[in-house]
C-alpha positions as CSV (number, residue, x, y, z in Angstrom):
1,M,-21.2,-22.7,-11.0
2,D,-20.8,-19.0,-10.1
3,L,-19.1,-17.5,-7.1
4,K,-21.1,-15.4,-4.6
5,L,-19.1,-12.9,-2.4
6,D,-20.3,-10.8,0.5
7,H,-18.6,-9.1,3.4
8,R,-19.4,-7.4,6.7
9,T,-17.3,-5.9,9.5
10,E,-17.8,-6.7,13.1
11,D,-15.6,-4.8,15.5
12,R,-12.2,-4.9,13.7
13,L,-12.8,-8.2,12.0
14,T,-14.0,-8.3,8.4
15,I,-15.9,-11.5,7.6
16,V,-15.9,-12.5,3.9
17,E,-18.7,-14.9,2.9
18,V,-17.8,-17.1,0.0
19,E,-20.2,-19.4,-1.8
20,G,-19.7,-21.6,-4.9
21,E,-16.5,-22.6,-6.7
22,I,-13.1,-20.9,-6.3
23,D,-11.3,-21.8,-9.5
24,V,-9.3,-20.3,-12.3
25,Y,-12.4,-18.5,-13.7
26,T,-13.8,-17.1,-10.4
27,A,-10.7,-16.6,-8.2
28,P,-9.9,-13.1,-9.7
29,R,-13.2,-11.8,-8.2
30,L,-12.1,-13.0,-4.8
31,R,-8.7,-11.5,-5.3
32,E,-10.2,-8.2,-6.2
33,L,-12.4,-8.2,-3.1
34,L,-9.5,-9.0,-0.8
35,I,-7.3,-6.3,-2.4
36,D,-10.1,-3.8,-2.1
37,L,-10.7,-4.6,1.6
38,V,-7.0,-4.3,2.4
39,N,-6.7,-1.0,0.5
40,K,-9.6,0.3,2.6
41,G,-7.8,-0.5,5.8
42,N,-9.4,-3.9,6.7
43,F,-6.4,-5.9,7.9
44,H,-8.1,-8.6,9.9
45,L,-10.0,-10.9,7.5
46,L,-12.0,-14.1,8.2
47,V,-12.9,-16.0,5.0
48,N,-16.0,-18.2,5.6
49,M,-15.6,-21.1,3.2
50,E,-18.5,-23.2,4.6
51,K,-20.4,-22.9,1.3
52,V,-17.4,-23.4,-1.0
53,D,-18.0,-26.4,-3.3
54,F,-14.6,-26.5,-5.0
55,L,-11.2,-25.0,-4.5
56,D,-8.3,-25.3,-7.0
57,S,-4.7,-24.1,-6.9
58,T,-5.7,-20.7,-8.3
59,G,-8.0,-20.2,-5.3
60,L,-5.2,-21.3,-2.9
61,G,-3.0,-18.7,-4.5
62,V,-5.5,-16.0,-4.0
63,L,-5.8,-16.8,-0.3
64,V,-2.1,-16.9,0.2
65,G,-1.8,-13.6,-1.7
66,G,-4.4,-12.1,0.6
67,L,-2.5,-13.4,3.6
68,K,0.7,-11.7,2.4
69,R,-1.2,-8.4,1.9
70,V,-2.7,-8.3,5.4
71,R,0.5,-9.5,7.1
72,A,2.3,-6.5,5.5
73,H,0.0,-4.4,7.8
74,D,0.4,-6.7,10.8
75,G,-3.0,-8.2,10.0
76,S,-4.4,-11.7,9.7
77,L,-6.4,-13.8,7.2
78,E,-8.0,-16.8,8.7
79,L,-10.6,-19.3,7.4
80,V,-13.8,-21.0,8.5
81,C,-13.9,-24.5,7.0
82,T,-15.2,-27.9,8.2
83,Q,-15.6,-29.6,4.8
84,E,-13.2,-32.5,4.6
85,R,-12.6,-32.3,0.9
86,I,-11.5,-28.6,1.2
87,L,-9.6,-29.2,4.4
88,K,-7.7,-32.0,2.7
89,I,-6.3,-29.5,0.2
90,F,-5.0,-27.4,3.0
91,R,-3.4,-30.4,4.7
92,I,-1.8,-31.7,1.6
93,T,-0.2,-28.4,0.7
94,G,0.9,-27.7,4.3
95,L,-1.2,-24.6,4.5
96,T,-2.8,-25.7,7.7
97,K,0.4,-24.4,9.3
98,V,0.0,-21.0,7.6
99,F,-3.8,-20.3,8.1
100,G,-5.8,-20.4,11.2
101,I,-8.7,-22.6,10.3
102,Y,-11.8,-22.6,12.5
103,A,-15.1,-24.6,12.6
104,S,-17.3,-21.5,12.8
105,V,-17.3,-17.8,12.6
106,E,-18.2,-17.7,16.3
107,E,-15.2,-19.9,17.2
108,A,-12.9,-17.6,15.2
109,K,-14.3,-14.5,16.8
110,E,-13.8,-16.0,20.3
111,A,-10.2,-17.0,19.5
112,H,-9.5,-13.3,18.7
113,G,-11.4,-11.9,21.7
114,R,-13.9,-10.2,19.3
115,D,-17.2,-11.5,20.6
116,K,-20.3,-9.5,19.8
């Protein structure tokens, strides 16, 4: 399966839409997008993973790398995810303590006071 990526900015929050599988073959595309967004001054990222079917350690590494990049600019990288099989990966690795994980884009925006 392929990986589909899209992004949009609402206020100061850049929402990255991810669909498909994030694995050793597709993760470099997500990494490139996150690096490009940060290089263009987007330091508050929300990665919507609701349509992600699979996530491996390479994908986790890309997300952690993205988090490090935005934090270097006092930014944030948070996630939207309600799929139990994906959430389990974050719990097992302890990354639920590192990433803010929300049930919806709207919930994440409200948490940051960035309503439409």
